[in-house]
N, C-alpha and C positions, 0 to 999 in steps of 0.2 A: 356859706355859713357852716362852721364845724362845731359840733358839740364839745369836742375836746378843748378847743381854744376858749370857749365860754367857761368851762369848768376850771381851767388853769387861771383865768383872770379872776374868777370869784374866789378861788383858793388863795391867790396872792393878796387879796384884800380882806381875808378873814371872814368871808360870808358864810352863813349857814343855809341860806335859801336863795334861789334864783327864780325870777319871774320874767317870762318872755311873752310879749303880746304884740300883735301886728300894729304898726303905726306908732309904737311907743318905744322909748329907750329901754334897755335892760334894767331891771330893778334888782338890787342886791340887799338882802337883810343882813346887816352887820351889827352885832351886839344888840339885837332886838329892834333896830331902826332901819327903815328902808332908805336906800340911796339909789338915785338914777345914774346910769353910767353909759356913755357912748351916744351914738346916733339912733334915731328911730329905726326899728327893724321892719324889713319888708314882709308883708303878709305872705307873698308867694314863697319867699325863702323859708319862712317858718313852716309852711305847709309841706315843702319838700323835706325839711328836717324831720317833721312829724312822721311822714311816710317812711323815712329811713329808720326812725326809732321804733315805730310800731311794727313795721315789717309788712310785706305784701300779703302774707297769710292772714294776719289779724286786722288788716286795714278795713275790710268790709264790716267787721264787728265794731270797729271804732266809729265808722260812719253811722252805724245803727244806735250804739250806746252814747256816742258823742263824748266818750272819755276812755282812757286806757291807762293802766298802772303797770309799771315795770321797774325793776331794780337791776342794776348792773355795775360792774367795775370798769372805770374808764381812766386810763393813765394813772393807775394805782389808787384812784379815789372811788370809794363805794358811794353810789348815788341812788336816790329813789326819784322816779320821774312820774308825774301825772300829766298826760297829754289831754287837752280839753278843747271843746268848741266854745266860742264866745261870740259876742256881737261883732268883733273885729276879725273873726276867722278862727285860726288855730292858735292856742296858747300853751305855755309850759309852766308847771310849778315843779321845781327841782329842789330836793333836799340833799345837802352834802352830809354824809354820814361819817362816823369815826372810822378811820382806816384800820386801826389796831383792834384786837379783841377787847370788848368792854369788860371792865371789872369794877367793883365798888371803889377801889382805891383810885383807879384811873379816871372815874367820873367824879371823884371828890365827894363820894357819899359816905355817910356814917357807917362804920363797921358793924354796928348793931343790926343793920338790915340783913346781915347774914343769918340771923335767927329766923327769918321768914321762910327759909328753904331747909331748915333742919328737920321739920316733921316729914313723915313719909306719906301723909295724906292730908287733905284739906284744901281750902281755897285762899289764894292770895290775889288781891286786887291792886293794880297800880293805876292811879287816876290822875287827872290833871287836865288843863285846857289843851287845845291843839298846839302842837309844836313845843311842848314842855319837856320832851325827852322821855316819854313813857316807854317806848320801845327800847331805848338804850338802857334804861333801868332793868327792864325784863331780861335783856341780853346779859347784863352784868350779873343778875341773880343766877341765871342759868350757867354762866361761866364759873361762878363760885362752886356750883355743884360739879361742873365738868372737870375742874382741876383738883378736886379732892375726893369725889365719890364715884363709884361705878354704878350708874343708873342708866336706864333706857329712857331717853328724852325724845319726845315727839313734839314738833312745833307746827302750828297751822297758821299761816300768815298770808297777807294779801297786800303787797308782794313780800318776798323774803328780803329783809333789809340788812341783817347781819348774818354773814355766812359763818356759822360756828364750826370750829375745828375740833373734832373729837380728841380728847386726851384720856381721861379716866372713864368717861361715860360714852355710851353708844348713842349717837344723835341722828335722828331723821328729821329733815325739814321738808314740809309740803307746802306748796303754793296753790292758793285757791285760783281756779281757772286754768292752771297748767297741770297740776298733779291731782287735783280733786275738784269736783264741780262746785262745792259749797262748804261753808264751815260746818253745817249740820252733818253732811255726809262724812266729812273728815273726822268729826267727833264720834259718829257711829262706828266708823271703821276702826278708830283708835281703840275701842273697847275690845277688839279682837286681835290687837297687835302687841299685847303684853307690855304696855308702857308703865314706867314708874312715875314719870313727870310729863305733864301736858302743858303746852303754852298756846293760848288762844290769842291771836293778834288783835281781834276786834270782837267785842261782845255787845252787839247793838240790838239784835232781835230777840224776842222772848223765847223762841225755840232754841237759839244758841245758848241763852242764859240757863234754860232748864237743863240742857244736855251738859253744860259745864258744871252745874251744881251736882247733877247726878254722878258725874265722873269723880268729883271731889268726895262724894259720900261713899263711893265704892272702892276706896283704898288707893286713890291716886292723888298726888300733889298737883294741883292745877293753878297755873298763873294766867291772869287775863287782865285786859285793860278796860277802863271805863272813862268816859269824858265827864269830868265834874270839877268843881272848885274846892271841895273839901272832902274829907274821909266820910263824914256823915252823909253828905249829899251823894256820894258814890253808892252807898248802901241803899239809900232811899230811891235812887234812880233804878237800881236793879229791881226792887220790889214794885215800884210804880209802873214798870213795863208790863205787868201782868194785870188781868182783870181784877176788879175789887173783890170778887168772891174767892179768888185764889190767893190773895195777898197774905192772909194769916198763915196759910200752909207754906208759902214761900219764905216768910219771915222765920218760921220754925226751921225750915231746911237750911236757910242761910246761917242761922245761929249755930246749927249743929256742925257745919263744915268750915266756918270762918277761922282762918289762921291770922290774917291781918290785912290792913289796908294802908297803902302809901299814896298820899296825895302830894304832888310836887309842882313847883313853878320855878322857872329860871330867873335868877337874879344876877346882874352884872356886878362883879367885884373889881373896882378900879385899881385896887392895890396889886392885883395879880393879872389884870387884863383878861378875865375869863367870865363866862356866864356859867354859873354852877347851880345845881338843883337845891332849892330850899324846900324841905319836906315837912309834912305832917304825917305822923305814924300812929296808927291805931292797931293795937295788938288784941287778939281774940281772947281776952281774959274772961273769967266767969262773970264779973259784973257787966262787961261789954256784951257778952252773949245774951244775958238776961234782958238788956235794953233792946237788942236786935229782935229777940223773940217776941217782945211786946210791941215792937214797931214804934218805939219812942225815940226816933232818930234825933230829935231836938236835944236829947240828953247827951249825945255823943261828945260835943265840945267839952263839957264838964268832966266826962269820963276820961278824956285825953289829959286834961289838966291834972287830975288826981291819979293817973295811972302811970306815973314815971317809973315806979318800981317794977311794973310789968313790961316796960320797954316802950311806952307811948311817948311821943314827942309832939308838942304843939309847935306851930310856926314860930312864935317868939323864942321859945327855948332852943329850937334848932338854929335859929339865926344867931343866938348867943354862942352856940358851939362853932358856927362858921367864923364868928369874929375872933375866937380864940385859936382857930386852926392855923397852923404854920407850914405844915408839910403838903403844900399844894402840888398837884400833878399836872404838868402842862401836856396838852394833847399832842404836841409836836415831838415829844421825847418818850415814846413807849419803850420801857426797858425790856419787857418780855418778848416783844415782837421784833426786836432787832434782827436783821438778816443773819442767818447762820454763817459762820466763817467757812470758807471752802475747805474741803479736805486737802491736806498737803499732798503735793504731787510726789509720786515715787521717784526716788533718785535714779538717774540713768545708770545702767550697768557699765562698769569700767571696761574700756577697750584695751586689748593687749597691744602695748606699744613696745618695740624693742628698746631695751635700756642700754645706756652707754656702758654701764658696769653691771653685769649680771650678778644678782645676789645668789648666795648658796641656796639650792633647791633640794630639799630632802625628798628622796624617792625610795620607797620601800621595795625590796626585791627578795625573791626566794631562790635558792636557800641563802640565808645571810652569810656574808663573808666580809672580811676586812676590806674596806674600800681602797682600791689601788688602780690608778689609771693605766690603760694599755700603752698609752703614749709615754713618751719620756717625762720625767718629772718636771713639773713646772718650776720656774725660778722661785727660789725661796723668798718669802716676804720677810720684811724686818720683823723680828720677834719670833721667827720660827713658825712651823705649821703644826696645828693641833691635830692629834690623831683622830681618825674618823671613828664614829660609833659603829657597833656591829649592826649590819642591815641598813646602813645609810650611805647613799652615794653622794659625794661632795664634789662640786665643780671646783677644780683646782685653781683656776686662774682666769684672768679676764680674756685670755686668748681662746679658751674653749667656746664653742658655739653650740646651738641647739641641735644642729645636724649631727655632729659627732656624738653628742649625748644620746640621741635617739638611736643611732647606729649601734652603740655599745649596749644599750638596753635590749635591742632586738636580737643581738648575738649572745644574750645570756648574761650580760653584765661584764665587768672587767675581769680579766684573767687573774688567777692567784699567783 
């Protein structure tokens, strides 16, 4: 069993996820629905494949934790792999990621989301259910900065899903478990690494949430993800992660640093054959910050409905924009990531080939004198012979050859 063959088959069928389990056929998620494909897989073959993917050095750690995360590029396809233990043995959950660099236009997101990364400090949350494309949206926001501004960007991920190519910005990507022991340590280290922008791949524990908000308060733009079904629920989830006695202070801190919240879900558009993000956008306006400071998160939906002038988008209004949209971008045709044309090869140097009829070759000699051959005059050509210019030796006829010319030059030129 080869992982490359599995990826190619899934890519041909337009799958976004692959699930492998011993004793069951391969399952592909296509347009949000699962499809079974092929024959049941051998548990022994999956175990051998898992050992190859995890590697001998990390295999003892996998046996202890019973799971392992890794991201890699295989046959030109960027994938995220979760290897796990289950009742049937070893299983795989594989996500096929976009090959090209993600941008707002390429993900068919609204261009207004660019406003989220215009501030130089604050907190931006991207939320949604599992598998809704939160990491892709984060990568698109970072790419908007990368192509237009010179900033120092540090990402902390587990694992690294999108390999960002530095353009205008200076980008460092750190993977938890490989480059840093934990999210907490990476955020502490980042405060001494002169960042302008921080991206936190997962914000699940209170300690990570606290460090993330501290970084947003100290003059950094911080982007992070939260699992939730709405923008208001994302904020409430952050606050509820702390003990009750700390929640008022957390609400005040969150209100001070909030830039905006994006909650998204994927919807299939049959007219274009794509699953595109449908978003709810909450911008950190003064009324919204007042609601967050008081902890009245139940008022967030009404604030979104009345905050269109501030850049807020409700799910129904965003769906109306999608219905009017006509310039869809297909993932199979990335214009900016087309392979560069090869440099033109240098033309080969011409070889000296004896010509049938030598052409007049001007040769400068000192002292200049009227050109006159030592040998007898060559037969006159029709139309007469043109007089030679001073200091120029002219080959008189097609009977002359290079040997006689060189001999005359070595002897000081033709006699007067």
